[in-house]
C-alpha angles and dihedrals in degrees: 000000000000090000091053092049092048090049091051090047091050091051091049091053089047091053092048091048091050091049092050091049091052091049091049091049092049091048091050094049091047090050091053091051094046091051090065113091096233094047090042092060091042090048092053090053092048092048091049089053096043098046097078091045093049093048091047091048092052092048092049091046092054098048103031095091088054091051092049090050091051091050092050096046099039097033091225127150122260095251091055094053090043092053091049090049092050090050090050091047092049093051091047093051092047091050090048092052093042100047115010103041095052091046092051093047092047094052092046090051093047092048091053091050091050095048098088090054094049091044092057091044092052093048090050092052092048091052090049090050091050092051091054093053119057096205090061099044093105088081094233095133095051091046091053091048092047092051091048094050092046090055093052092085088157088077097050114117092235090063097052094087090043090053093051091048091049091052091047090052091050090049091051092048090057095046092105089057089059089054094049099044098069091051093049092046092051092051093045094049093045096047102026096128092040091055092050092048091049091052090047091054090058090065125081113279094237090054098047097093092050093046092046090053089046091052090053093051093047091045092052097046098037091047091049091051097046096043091041093053090049091053091047090051092049098051093040091050095045092045096047094041094051093046094043090051091046093057092044101250112169117238090016093162093056094046092046090054091048093047094048093048095050089049088076088078110077118237095344096054098073090051093048090053096033100053098063089038092053093047092052092045091052092050090050094046135330088224090058089050090058091052091046092054091049091048093050091049092048095047093047092050091049092047096046100040103032115008106050097035089055095045101039105017109177096310098105094046092198118152113225090234090058090051092050093048093047093048093046092049093046093048094048094049102036107011119221093351091055091048091054100044099038098091098039089049091049091051092051095047091045092054092046090050093050091047092056103026092104089062093046093056099045 
């Protein structure tokens, strides 16, 4: 019995390894194509066209179960639930633009202005530490830190206005996306099943049952991952923001967003978000640093032992190491976009592989 279980487990790891190798190969080939000037320009056009569709798809994917539940319970037509959803989405976006975006920009700008002061404070403390320890009296540590802080020109006060202007230009360049997204969302929500059936009819007739079953599996797992990550972000953000504000941490909103975003990466995420947070907390007050470390520990225990097991369970069956490797590969090859799409792409390719693996091993 143990031999059979170990054999099944070995095959499962072999399948996952094969899937990851195929994804890595596809990423590498795509990277080679994108590096060419012609394909680079073409890729920018394709990305610009696909972005509103991808954003719309994710939003629809997150809220569609809620819309279906409203239709079943209230016995309303699809266009009614769709109209209510669009009104809710519009109000949410307006509130986000009105309250959260200005707060985030303000805290980023203030943090940049404070950076020279905290840099000098950190250098002074490092020099004091070196003087107390003979093996560090050469000043190597303080010189390294000074060179590093001098190179971080991004944090110089003179660049704060430039940063805000750059972000405003980026926001203006994507204004047309904001105009397209509501239209695409409305059409996708209203004709979701019709779109899927139309895509299914494009496939060979003898493959339609297999592909339909594949669509259902991808829909269930991809939906679970996307909605689950949103829920994880929400409770990690709300928990960290409320606790950071309670202990008096400056720029608590900005650090809560950073901490919640980095939490998407298993194991490494809390450290990526926690290290700059801890350094800033120490420079503000050593007592706040102690509270920050306790808060990070508490939130990670809650997320690992209660939050994620309830939301995801064992349905995704993704090892944390696989998630880390996929995200690292995606970020190296395609930056932030690759980091975002790495896991959903892995889920899709994995389900396609399992659906057709019997034919591959004939």
